[in-house]
C-alpha positions in Angstrom: 26.5 7.7 -46.4 29.6 9.4 -46.5 32.4 8.9 -43.6 34.9 11.5 -44.2 38.7 10.2 -43.6 37.5 6.4 -43.1 39.1 3.3 -44.4 37.8 0.3 -43.2 39.7 -2.2 -42.0 37.4 -5.2 -43.0 36.6 -5.6 -46.6 33.4 -7.6 -46.7 30.1 -6.0 -48.0 27.6 -3.6 -46.3 23.8 -2.9 -46.3 21.5 -0.9 -44.6 18.8 -1.8 -42.7 15.6 -0.3 -42.2 12.8 -0.8 -39.4 9.6 1.3 -40.2 6.1 1.1 -39.3 6.7 -2.7 -38.4 8.1 -3.9 -41.0 12.3 -4.6 -41.6 13.6 -4.1 -45.3 17.2 -4.3 -46.5 18.9 -2.7 -49.3 21.3 -5.1 -51.7 25.2 -5.0 -50.5 27.6 -2.4 -51.5 31.7 -2.7 -51.6 32.8 -1.8 -48.3 34.6 2.0 -49.3 33.1 5.7 -48.6 31.0 6.7 -49.7 28.2 4.0 -49.5 25.7 4.5 -52.6 22.4 2.6 -52.1 20.8 3.5 -55.2 17.3 2.0 -54.4 13.8 2.6 -53.1 12.4 0.9 -50.5 8.4 1.2 -49.7 7.0 0.4 -46.5 2.8 0.4 -46.6 0.7 0.6 -43.1 -3.1 0.5 -42.8 -4.2 2.5 -39.7 -7.5 0.6 -38.8 -10.2 3.1 -37.3 -8.1 6.0 -37.1 -10.0 8.8 -39.1 -8.7 11.9 -37.3 -5.3 12.8 -39.0 -4.5 14.1 -35.1 -4.6 10.8 -34.0 -2.2 9.1 -36.9 0.3 12.0 -35.9 0.0 10.4 -32.0 0.6 6.9 -33.9 3.5 7.9 -35.6 5.2 9.8 -32.7 5.1 6.7 -30.7 6.4 4.4 -33.1 10.0 4.1 -33.7 12.0 4.0 -36.7 15.6 2.4 -36.9 18.0 2.4 -39.8 21.3 0.0 -38.8 24.7 0.0 -41.4 25.7 -3.7 -41.0 28.8 -5.2 -42.3 28.8 -8.9 -43.0 31.1 -10.3 -40.7 30.8 -13.7 -40.0 29.3 -15.2 -38.4 26.1 -12.9 -37.8 27.7 -9.4 -39.0 28.4 -6.5 -37.4 26.3 -3.1 -36.9 28.3 -0.1 -37.7 26.0 2.3 -37.3 22.7 2.8 -36.0 20.0 5.6 -36.6 16.9 5.7 -34.3 13.9 8.4 -34.3 10.2 8.7 -33.8 8.4 7.5 -37.0 6.7 11.1 -37.3 9.3 12.8 -37.1 11.6 10.4 -39.3 8.7 10.8 -41.8 8.0 14.4 -42.1 11.0 16.4 -41.1 11.1 19.9 -39.8 12.1 21.9 -42.9 15.8 22.7 -43.4 17.7 25.5 -45.0 19.1 23.2 -47.9 18.9 22.5 -51.8 17.5 20.3 -53.2 13.8 19.5 -53.4 11.8 17.9 -50.3 11.7 14.3 -50.3 14.9 13.6 -52.6 17.8 15.1 -50.7 18.0 14.1 -46.7 20.9 13.8 -44.4 21.0 12.4 -40.9 23.6 12.0 -38.2 23.7 7.9 -37.5 25.4 7.2 -34.1 28.6 5.0 -34.8 28.4 1.6 -32.5 31.7 0.6 -30.3 32.6 -1.8 -33.3 33.1 1.3 -35.8 36.6 2.6 -34.4 
């Protein structure tokens, strides 16, 4: 995660909270210095019972929401510094972009900063 020109005044560690397909996972904590590197793979699995038509699955994914939050461990519960929210279909299967890299391995998203992240 990059945030050019920003230095965090609080030095507590950060993690990425991920909510996809109705399941929540989080990364390990990293030091509070940009750029942040999360060297992890998070696996999300879900079975869609009674879905036989791929078009029906697409509709279900469009109504589901995926959420990513960048959280800093500031007591008592932590502060959300930035969020990203999108329907699960577009999050899992983004439109092709004119960028380099192999499909699925590199991804750019723009997170929205929270009022706590100045």
